[in-house]
ZAMARGU-4260 file (C-alpha; in steps of 0.2 Angstrom, whole numbers, plus 5000, padded with zeros to 4 digits):
<rodrens>
0) 5425/5562/5529 | 5440/5560/5540 | 5458/5565/5533 | 5467/5552/5541 | 5459/5534/5543
5) 5470/5524/5555 | 5474/5505/5550 | 5467/5490/5557 | 5481/5485/5570 | 5486/5468/5574
10) 5481/5465/5592 | 5487/5446/5594 | 5490/5432/5583 | 5495/5414/5586 | 5503/5400/5574
15) 5498/5381/5575 | 5507/5369/5563 | 5513/5352/5561 | 5529/5358/5553 | 5540/5373/5552
20) 5540/5377/5535 | 5530/5372/5518 | 5536/5355/5510 | 5541/5359/5493 | 5528/5373/5488
25) 5530/5370/5469 | 5522/5352/5473 | 5506/5360/5475 | 5497/5368/5491 | 5480/5375/5495
30) 5475/5390/5505 | 5459/5395/5513 | 5453/5408/5526 | 5438/5415/5536 | 5434/5427/5548
35) 5422/5437/5560 | 5421/5453/5565 | 5412/5464/5577 | 5407/5483/5576 | 5414/5494/5592
40) 5407/5510/5588 | 5402/5518/5572 | 5421/5518/5562 | 5429/5504/5573 | 5429/5485/5573
45) 5437/5469/5580 | 5442/5458/5565 | 5447/5439/5568 | 5455/5430/5553 | 5461/5412/5551
50) 5471/5408/5536 | 5476/5391/5532 | 5489/5381/5520 | 5491/5363/5517 | 5504/5356/5508
55) 5505/5341/5496 | 5509/5331/5512 | 5495/5338/5522 | 5504/5347/5534 | 5495/5361/5540
60) 5499/5378/5544 | 5486/5388/5553 | 5488/5407/5558 | 5473/5415/5568 | 5475/5435/5572
65) 5463/5449/5579 | 5464/5465/5573 | 5456/5482/5579 | 5453/5498/5574 | 5444/5507/5558
70) 5435/5496/5547 | 5439/5503/5529 | 5452/5492/5524 | 5447/5476/5531 | 5448/5466/5515
75) 5467/5473/5512 | 5471/5465/5531 | 5465/5449/5527 | 5475/5448/5509 | 5490/5456/5517
80) 5489/5441/5532 | 5488/5427/5520 | 5502/5434/5509 | 5514/5435/5526 | 5508/5419/5531
85) 5513/5411/5516 | 5530/5421/5515 | 5534/5415/5533 | 5531/5397/5530 | 5544/5397/5515
90) 5534/5400/5499 | 5543/5410/5488 | 5541/5427/5483 | 5536/5423/5466 | 5524/5410/5469
95) 5517/5419/5484 | 5513/5433/5469 | 5506/5421/5457 | 5494/5412/5470 | 5487/5428/5477
100) 5486/5440/5461 | 5470/5436/5459 | 5464/5434/5476 | 5448/5443/5483 | 5440/5443/5500
105) 5423/5434/5499 | 5410/5439/5512 | 5406/5421/5510 | 5421/5417/5522 | 5411/5426/5536
110) 5406/5417/5550 | 5396/5424/5565 | 5407/5422/5580 | 5402/5405/5587 | 5403/5396/5570
115) 5420/5404/5570 | 5426/5399/5586 | 5418/5381/5580 | 5427/5380/5564 | 5443/5387/5572
120) 5443/5373/5585 | 5438/5358/5571 | 5454/5365/5562 | 5465/5366/5576 | 5460/5347/5580
125) 5464/5341/5564 | 5481/5349/5565 | 5484/5340/5582 | 5478/5323/5575 | 5493/5322/5560
</rodrens>
């Protein structure tokens, strides 16, 4: 077992949204995510993650990120991306903590690469319609 496991590093990201900030987060918002990934050798992976937030007025906030590195912290990377996304669109710290306290990454949110791309394209199309 190696003494040091370098983290998954962010290679690229893009944000797509219908507004700059979330409107009145206390009124209600929903959040979701999905991901795909591929092995690169024995210990390394490429991980692609999409986080999506929708406010009560149906404004959509999408963040797509690509990470690369050792696989060991992949679930933590997904949770941290969601937390960072929420904070950056204006959700207050206390509300972020309460909404993500029991958040767990599920293998059910994994999509094969072709399905991931299809779902992402649909999500972007929906954001562009509103």
